[in-house]
C-alpha positions, -999 to +999 in steps of 0.1 A: +000+000+000+013+035-009+021+058+020-003+086+010-036+101+019-055+079-005-041+047+009-049+060+044-085+066+034-087+031+017-074+014+049-098+033+072-129+026+051-120-011+051-116-010+089-150+006+092-166-018+067-152-050+083-153-038+119-119-054+123-084-040+118-070-074+111-095-081+083-088-047+068-051-054+069-056-087+051-076-069+024-048-046+015-020-072+021-006-056+053+003-073+086-019-062+115+010-045+132+017-025+101-020-015+097-020-005+134+010+017+128-006+033+097-038+041+117-018+055+146+002+077+122-031+089+106-046+098+139-014+116+149-014+136+118-050+146+122-046+152+159-078+133+168-088+097+177-108+081+148-116+048+166-125+036+200-106+003+204-109-024+230-095-060+230-128-073+216-143-045+195-139-012+178-162+017+170-159+050+152-156+082+172-176+112+159-144+124+142-141+089+127-177+091+113-169+125+097-136+111+082-154+080+069-181+101+052-156+123+034-132+094+026-160+073+011-170+102-011-135+111-022-126+075-030-157+072-051-148+104-070-113+091-076-127+058-090-151+078-112-123+100-125-101+070-133-130+053-151-138+084-171-102+088-182-101+051-192-134+049-210-116+047-244-098+016-235-113-015-251-102-039-223-120-038-190-096-036-160-095-026-124-114-036-092-149-050-094-167-058-061-197-082-065-222-094-039-245-124-043-267-146-022-251-175-003-262-206-020-267-193-055-236-172-053-215-202-044-230-227-069-239-205-099-222-171-097-188-182-085-182-204-116-193-175-138-168-152-121-141-178-129-151-178-165-153-140-166-118-137-151-105-160-178-120-137-204-110-104-187-078-112-168-071-075-160-103-072-139-097-079-102-130-094-088-138-094-051-169-115-045-188-117-013-218-138-005-243-127+021-277-138+034-293-104+036-295-077+009-268-051+014-266-013+009-245-011-023-232+025-017-223+021+020-207-013+015-187-003-015-200-029-039-203-022-077-233-046-081-253-072-064-271-103-077-304-112-061-336-132-066-371-116-062-381-081-055-354-055-053-347-042-018-344-006-029-365+008-058-340+037-062-314+013-076-309+006-113-316-031-122-314-055-151-332-088-151-310-116-161-333-146-155-371-151-155-379-175-126-413-187-116-421-203-083-442-234-076-456-256-049-440-290-050-438-323-032-423-357-036-444-385-051-439-404-018-453-377+003-483-373-020-490-410-019-490-410+019-509-378+025-528-371-007-526-343-032-542-310-021-571-299-044-576-264-029-555-239-010-576-246+020-563-282+019-528-269+026-538-264+063-541-302+066-506-309+051-471-307+064-455-277+047-418-270+047-411-233+052-381-214+040-373-185+065-361-156+044-349-123+059-379-106+074-407-124+055-437-134+076-431-169+088-455-196+074-475-171+053-479-181+017-495-157-009-510-167-041-526-150-071-558-165-085-584-148-107-569-114-103-569-114-065-545-124-038-552-153-014-532-157+018-527-191+034-512-198+069-493-231+067-479-253+093-451-279+093-424-296+115-394-284+094-381-250+085-348-234+077-332-202+064-312-223+038-329-230+005-308-262-002-317-276+031-355-272+027-353-286-009-335-317+005-363-322+030-389-320+003-369-346-018-369-368+013-407-367+014-413-345+045-438-321+030-449-295+005-425-267-004-424-235-024-393-233-047-384-216-080-381-233-113-344-227-113-341-250-083-368-275-094-361-281-131-340-312-128-361-328-101-393-322-120-378-337-151-366-368-132-399-372-114-384-368-079-408-338-073-442-329-086-460-296-089-492-293-069-520-267-073-505-253-106-535-231-112-525-209-083-497-184-092-470-175-068-449-142-070-420-147-093-384-149-081-367-133-111-330-129-109-317-093-110-284-076-111-286-042-095-263-012-092-263+023-079-260+044-111-260+037-148-244+071-156-212+062-136-211+025-144-177+013-152-166-006-183-158-036-161-192-035-144-210-033-178-189-062-191-197-084-162-235-077-164-234-084-202-215-116-194-242-127-169-270-119-194-251-138-222-249-168-199-285-169-187-298-158-222-324-136-204-343-108-222-328-074-218 
């Protein structure tokens, strides 16, 4: 890391983002003692304490909050300036920070990042997977990949995959417990629930004849992990809501069957979203186009 004001700002914003000096040091290839020395030199130069540090935690002082606010803005402006200067270059390059959901990010997006890196070796990709949606601006990500409704309507978004959702169950479960004929029948069935963020637990919403029907379901199994609940449905433990992306191979093989197909569930389309189209970098546009090319989704 260069010994200048920009490097100090980069280190401090990383400390604030990770909540850990050691994690920030690793991100910029410094040892923790070296990062501690850099932070102490910064505070000495400014004549103020930026962090309250204990053996177990750290927090920003009011001066640290002010420094972080300005440093985040200045670093963003520097990136924007560099991107504007390099717009004429045909080859994408530079740092691209990508966020994706845990399971899908690991199984689907990570291999695409690998392929993208092979095509554009001058782009440095930092990928993080998280359970909950993140604030793109505050967290410093260039883009995020998420299923379903966007968490912030102010963001720009591009759909990269249409993805319907269905009720499904294994043939074995349906043979033992019968196939529901109406939504009301679901109350008599074991339903496997996927706990997602702040969604109401055990509440399923359907669209039928231009109106919404809400069903409260019950079951013995629930999890916040989509792969886990899908596995339980495959084992015959109950009825589950999953998207066609997850179900396709199991429906084709007959291991799962769709039930109550006449009732429509809210879609779980896959979106890539980003803060601003005007300031979007060449590398971000290249990555988004790469995703769309792979999934062959409508623009």
